[in-house]
FIPADO-751215 format. One record per residue: residue number from 1; residue in one letter; z, x, y of N, C-alpha, C in turn. Coordinates in steps of 0.05 Angstrom, whole numbers. Example, Ala and Ser with C-alpha at 12.3 -4.5 7.8 and 13.67 -1.06 7.14 Angstrom:
2
NODE   baba   kolse     n_pz     n_px     n_py    ca_pz    ca_px    ca_py     c_pz     c_px     c_py
NODE      1       A      156      264     -114      156      246      -90      156      264      -66
NODE      2       S      142      257      -45      143      273      -21      157      258        1
This chain:
209
NODE   baba   kolse     n_pz     n_px     n_py    ca_pz    ca_px    ca_py     c_pz     c_px     c_py
NODE      1       X     -223      -82      -15     -209      -74       10     -179      -73        5
NODE      2       X     -166      -52       16     -137      -50       13     -123      -69       32
NODE      3       X      -99      -77       24      -82      -93       42      -75      -76       67
NODE      4       X      -76      -88       90      -70      -74      114      -39      -75      119
NODE      5       X      -29      -55      133        0      -54      137       11      -78      151
NODE      6       X       34      -88      143       46     -111      156       53     -104      185
NODE      7       X       47     -122      203       54     -121      231       37     -101      247
NODE      8       X       15      -91      235       -2      -72      249      -10      -82      277
NODE      9       X       -7      -65      297      -16      -71      324      -40      -53      331
NODE     10       X      -36      -27      330      -59       -9      336      -55       19      325
NODE     11       X      -77       33      322      -77       61      314      -83       77      339
NODE     12       X      -73      102      339      -77      120      362      -93      144      353
NODE     13       X     -118      146      363     -135      169      359     -134      186      385
NODE     14       X     -120      208      383     -117      225      407     -138      247      406
NODE     15       X     -146      255      430     -168      275      432     -165      292      457
NODE     16       X     -173      317      455     -172      334      480     -196      328      498
NODE     17       X     -216      314      488     -240      307      504     -248      278      499
NODE     18       X     -238      261      517     -242      232      512     -271      224      512
NODE     19       X     -287      234      531     -315      226      533     -330      234      508
NODE     20       X     -325      258      498     -339      268      474     -332      252      450
NODE     21       X     -306      245      447     -297      230      424     -308      201      424
NODE     22       X     -308      189      448     -320      162      450     -349      163      443
NODE     23       X     -364      183      452     -392      185      446     -396      189      416
NODE     24       X     -379      206      403     -381      210      374     -376      185      358
NODE     25       X     -355      170      367     -349      145      353     -372      126      355
NODE     26       X     -384      124      379     -407      106      383     -431      115      365
NODE     27       X     -436      140      363     -458      151      347     -454      145      318
NODE     28       X     -429      149      308     -424      145      280     -423      116      271
NODE     29       X     -413       99      289     -408       71      281     -429       51      291
NODE     30       X     -443       58      313     -460       39      326     -446       20      344
NODE     31       X     -420       24      349     -403        7      366     -391       24      388
NODE     32       X     -394       15      412     -384       31      435     -356       21      443
NODE     33       X     -335       37      442     -309       29      452     -311       24      482
NODE     34       X     -294        6      492     -295       -1      520     -271       12      535
NODE     35       X     -275       18      561     -253       30      576     -228       12      576
NODE     36       X     -205       24      571     -180        9      571     -167       11      598
NODE     37       X     -162       35      608     -149       39      633     -135       66      634
NODE     38       X     -122       71      657     -108       97      662      -78       93      660
NODE     39       X      -65      113      650      -36      114      649      -27      132      672
NODE     40       X      -23      120      695      -17      136      719        9      151      716
NODE     41       X        9      176      724       32      193      722       34      208      695
NODE     42       X       19      198      675       19      212      649       -5      229      645
NODE     43       X      -25      226      663      -49      242      661      -68      235      639
NODE     44       X      -67      209      630      -84      201      608      -99      175      615
NODE     45       X     -120      170      599     -134      145      600     -144      138      572
NODE     46       X     -154      114      567     -162      107      540     -186       89      539
NODE     47       X     -198       88      515     -219       69      508     -209       54      483
NODE     48       X     -219       30      479     -209       13      458     -232        1      442
NODE     49       X     -227       -4      416     -245      -19      399     -228      -35      380
NODE     50       X     -236      -60      374     -221      -77      357     -222      -68      328
NODE     51       X     -201      -76      313     -200      -70      284     -200      -96      268
NODE     52       X     -206     -118      280     -205     -144      267     -178     -157      273
NODE     53       X     -178     -183      275     -153     -197      281     -143     -188      308
NODE     54       X     -117     -182      310     -106     -173      335     -100     -143      334
NODE     55       X     -112     -129      316     -108     -100      315     -130      -85      330
NODE     56       X     -125      -61      339     -145      -46      354     -140      -16      351
NODE     57       X     -160       -1      357     -159       28      357     -159       37      386
NODE     58       X     -139       54      393     -137       66      419     -146       95      417
NODE     59       X     -167      101      432     -176      129      435     -165      139      461
NODE     60       X     -147      159      461     -134      167      485     -137      197      489
NODE     61       X     -141      205      514     -145      233      521     -137      239      550
NODE     62       X     -138      264      558     -132      271      586     -151      257      605
NODE     63       X     -141      250      628     -157      237      649     -164      259      670
NODE     64       X     -189      268      671     -195      289      690     -194      280      719
NODE     65       X     -192      254      724     -190      245      751     -161      242      761
NODE     66       X     -142      248      744     -114      249      752     -104      278      755
NODE     67       X      -85      283      773      -73      309      774      -57      314      749
NODE     68       X      -53      339      742      -36      345      718       -9      332      721
NODE     69       X        2      320      699       28      307      701       50      328      703
NODE     70       X       74      319      711       97      336      714      106      348      687
NODE     71       X      103      332      666      110      341      639       87      340      620
NODE     72       X       92      344      595       70      344      575       58      316      572
NODE     73       X       32      314      567       20      288      561       30      277      535
NODE     74       X       29      251      531       39      239      506       21      246      483
NODE     75       X       32      242      459       18      247      433        9      276      430
NODE     76       X       23      294      443       17      323      440      -12      329      448
NODE     77       X      -22      314      467      -50      318      475      -56      347      484
NODE     78       X      -37      359      497      -41      386      508      -44      407      487
NODE     79       X      -36      400      462      -37      419      440      -61      415      422
NODE     80       X      -74      392      425      -96      385      407     -121      402      412
NODE     81       X     -134      409      391     -160      423      393     -183      407      382
NODE     82       X     -176      384      370     -196      366      358     -185      338      357
NODE     83       X     -202      317      355     -191      290      353     -175      287      327
NODE     84       X     -155      269      329     -137      265      306     -123      238      309
NODE     85       X     -121      223      287     -104      199      287      -75      209      285
NODE     86       X      -61      206      307      -35      218      310      -12      200      302
NODE     87       X      -16      173      305        6      155      298       -6      126      298
NODE     88       X       12      107      294        4       79      295       28       62      305
NODE     89       X       22       37      312       43       20      323       43       -6      308
NODE     90       X       68      -18      306       71      -44      294       82      -63      316
NODE     91       X       76      -89      312       85     -109      332      102     -130      317
NODE     92       X      129     -125      316      146     -145      303      149     -170      320
NODE     93       X      157     -193      308      160     -217      324      181     -215      346
NODE     94       X      202     -199      340      224     -195      359      230     -165      360
NODE     95       X      222     -152      380      225     -122      382      254     -114      380
NODE     96       X      271     -126      396      299     -118      397      313     -123      370
NODE     97       X      307     -145      357      318     -151      331      308     -131      310
NODE     98       X      283     -123      312      272     -104      293      284      -77      296
NODE     99       X      290      -69      321      303      -43      326      331      -43      314
NODE    100       X      346      -65      319      373      -67      308      373      -67      278
NODE    101       X      354      -81      266      352      -82      237      345      -54      225
NODE    102       X      327      -40      238      320      -13      228      344        6      230
NODE    103       X      359        4      251      383       21      254      403       15      232
NODE    104       X      406      -11      226      425      -19      205      416       -8      178
NODE    105       X      390       -3      175      379        7      149      377       37      149
NODE    106       X      386       50      170      387       79      171      364       93      185
NODE    107       X      348       78      200      326       91      216      328       82      245
NODE    108       X      330      101      263      331       94      292      304       98      304
NODE    109       X      290       76      312      263       79      324      264       89      352
NODE    110       X      288       92      364      290      102      391      296       79      411
NODE    111       X      300       87      436      305       68      457      280       53      464
NODE    112       X      283       29      474      260       12      483      256       16      513
NODE    113       X      231       23      520      226       27      549      201       13      557
NODE    114       X      199        5      583      175       -9      593      153       11      600
NODE    115       X      128        1      597      105       16      606       84       -4      618
NODE    116       X       64        7      631       43      -10      642       18        7      647
NODE    117       X       -4       -7      649      -29        4      659      -46      -18      670
NODE    118       X      -65      -11      687      -83      -31      699     -111      -28      687
NODE    119       X     -122      -50      677     -148      -49      666     -169      -45      687
NODE    120       X     -193      -37      680     -214      -32      701     -219      -57      718
NODE    121       X     -215      -81      707     -219     -106      722     -195     -112      740
NODE    122       X     -175      -95      740     -152      -99      758     -128     -113      745
NODE    123       X     -132     -124      721     -110     -138      707      -88     -118      700
NODE    124       X      -63     -124      706      -40     -107      700      -30     -115      672
NODE    125       X      -29      -96      654      -17      -99      628       11      -86      628
NODE    126       X       31     -101      618       58      -91      617       68      -95      588
NODE    127       X       81      -75      578       92      -77      551      117      -61      548
NODE    128       X      131      -64      525      154      -48      518      149      -35      492
NODE    129       X      159      -10      488      156        4      463      180       22      458
NODE    130       X      183       30      433      204       48      426      195       77      431
NODE    131       X      213       94      440      205      121      447      215      142      427
NODE    132       X      225      134      404      235      153      385      214      159      364
NODE    133       X      191      168      372      169      173      353      177      192      331
NODE    134       X      171      185      306      177      203      284      158      227      286
NODE    135       X      168      251      281      150      275      285      126      275      268
NODE    136       X      126      262      245      103      261      228       80      244      239
NODE    137       X       87      224      255       67      205      264       60      184      243
NODE    138       X       68      189      218       63      170      196       80      145      198
NODE    139       X      104      148      210      122      126      214      115      114      242
NODE    140       X      109       88      243      100       77      269      121       73      289
NODE    141       X      113       71      315      131       62      335      127       32      338
NODE    142       X      145       19      352      145      -10      355      137      -18      383
NODE    143       X      123      -40      386      112      -48      412      114      -79      415
NODE    144       X      118      -87      440      120     -116      446      104     -120      472
NODE    145       X       83     -137      470       66     -142      493       76     -165      511
NODE    146       X       97     -178      502      109     -199      519       88     -221      526
NODE    147       X       86     -227      551       67     -247      560       41     -236      571
NODE    148       X       37     -209      569       13     -197      579      -10     -202      560
NODE    149       X      -35     -204      569      -57     -207      551      -58     -184      531
NODE    150       X      -63     -191      505      -63     -170      485      -89     -154      488
NODE    151       X      -88     -127      486     -111     -111      491     -134     -116      471
NODE    152       X     -129     -128      448     -150     -132      428     -169     -155      436
NODE    153       X     -161     -172      455     -177     -195      462     -204     -187      473
NODE    154       X     -225     -197      461     -252     -193      471     -265     -166      465
NODE    155       X     -252     -149      449     -263     -123      444     -285     -124      423
NODE    156       X     -305     -106      425     -323     -102      403     -307      -91      379
NODE    157       X     -315      -98      355     -297      -92      332     -311      -76      310
NODE    158       X     -296      -59      298     -302      -45      273     -279      -52      254
NODE    159       X     -281      -73      238     -258      -82      223     -246      -60      205
NODE    160       X     -220      -59      205     -205      -39      189     -206      -46      160
NODE    161       X     -215      -28      143     -215      -31      114     -190      -20      102
NODE    162       X     -181        3      112     -157       15      100     -144       35      120
NODE    163       X     -118       37      119     -103       57      133      -86       71      112
NODE    164       X      -90       97      109      -76      113       89      -62      137      101
NODE    165       X      -44      150       86      -30      173       96      -22      191       74
NODE    166       X      -18      217       81       -6      236       63       18      248       76
NODE    167       X       37      256       60       62      268       70       74      285       48
NODE    168       X       88      307       55      100      324       34      121      309       18
NODE    169       X      135      289       30      156      273       17      150      244       20
NODE    170       X      131      233        5      124      204        8      147      186        4
NODE    171       X      166      192      -14      188      174      -18      206      171        7
NODE    172       X      210      193       20      226      192       45      212      176       67
NODE    173       X      186      178       69      171      163       89      171      133       82
NODE    174       X      169      127       56      169       99       48      195       85       55
NODE    175       X      217      100       53      243       88       60      244       81       90
NODE    176       X      232       98      107      232       92      135      214       69      142
NODE    177       X      191       68      129      173       45      133      186       19      124
NODE    178       X      200       20      102      214       -4       93      235      -13      113
NODE    179       X      248        5      126      268       -2      146      255      -16      170
NODE    180       X      230      -11      174      215      -24      196      201      -50      187
NODE    181       X      202      -56      162      189      -80      152      159      -77      148
NODE    182       X      150      -53      142      122      -49      138      118      -29      115
NODE    183       X       93      -23      108       87       -5       86       60        8       90
NODE    184       X       54       29       75       30       44       79       23       58       53
NODE    185       X       -2       58       44       -9       74       20       -5      104       26
NODE    186       X       12      117       10       20      145       15       15      161      -10
NODE    187       X        5      186       -6        3      205      -27       14      232      -18
NODE    188       X       20      249      -37       32      275      -30       11      294      -19
NODE    189       X       18      307        3        0      326       15        9      333       43
NODE    190       X       -7      349       58       -1      355       85        1      329      102
NODE    191       X       19      328      121       22      304      137       -3      297      152
NODE    192       X      -11      271      149      -35      262      162      -41      233      158
NODE    193       X      -56      221      176      -64      193      175      -95      192      174
NODE    194       X     -105      172      160     -134      168      160     -140      139      158
NODE    195       X     -164      131      168     -172      103      166     -201      101      160
NODE    196       X     -209       78      149     -237       72      144     -243       45      157
NODE    197       X     -265       43      171     -272       19      185     -300       10      176
NODE    198       X     -305      -16      177     -332      -27      173     -347      -26      198
NODE    199       X     -372      -18      197     -389      -16      220     -418      -25      214
NODE    200       X     -434      -29      234     -462      -36      229     -477      -14      214
NODE    201       X     -466       10      213     -478       32      198     -464       38      172
NODE    202       X     -448       19      163     -433       23      138     -405       33      143
NODE    203       X     -389       36      121     -361       45      125     -361       73      137
NODE    204       X     -342       77      156     -339      103      169     -309      110      168
NODE    205       X     -303      135      160     -276      144      158     -268      164      179
NODE    206       X     -243      163      188     -232      182      207     -206      192      196
NODE    207       X     -201      218      200     -176      230      191     -178      242      163
NODE    208       X     -158      258      156     -159      275      132     -154      261      105
NODE    209       X     -136      240      103     -130      230       76     -154      217       62
């Protein structure tokens, strides 16, 4: 098994059809992701499955029960034609200090902004994250859950075996990852992320690398 990235919080599997992708994940792995909640005003909702430890996979797509949002949905959902691992998140011990350190090393993760969603049981989750997502998606954004319950708690799990990526300029991506205090196995190729998880039906891979 490959070493997992330092500070990993979650992976983001974006899809134009959430119900179909959740059903496909369940069929392939034998594990059913659970409903996470709705992102009101963004026109999205998600399902979650654990990746072992405090890591998890977020499957996110348009919410047909919400009106169309005023702007584009996050993670370029409106442009997707098929499910794709679009990015990932890390959880440093001190979000603000990590942002300052990254900027000092030449990488600006973006401004920190608050977000929230309510779980189906009514529990309000509140977190902060950086909004300067790297266009490749291979460089993670940063997240801080504060005192809110972490979404990985109690999830059914498909333990993460490996997270890998390809990029036209791996050396340039490695320098940005280093500025954030993490790393990722990288090879040269079209930009993309892939992962392999352990399941009751054996290892299952998602994504192109």
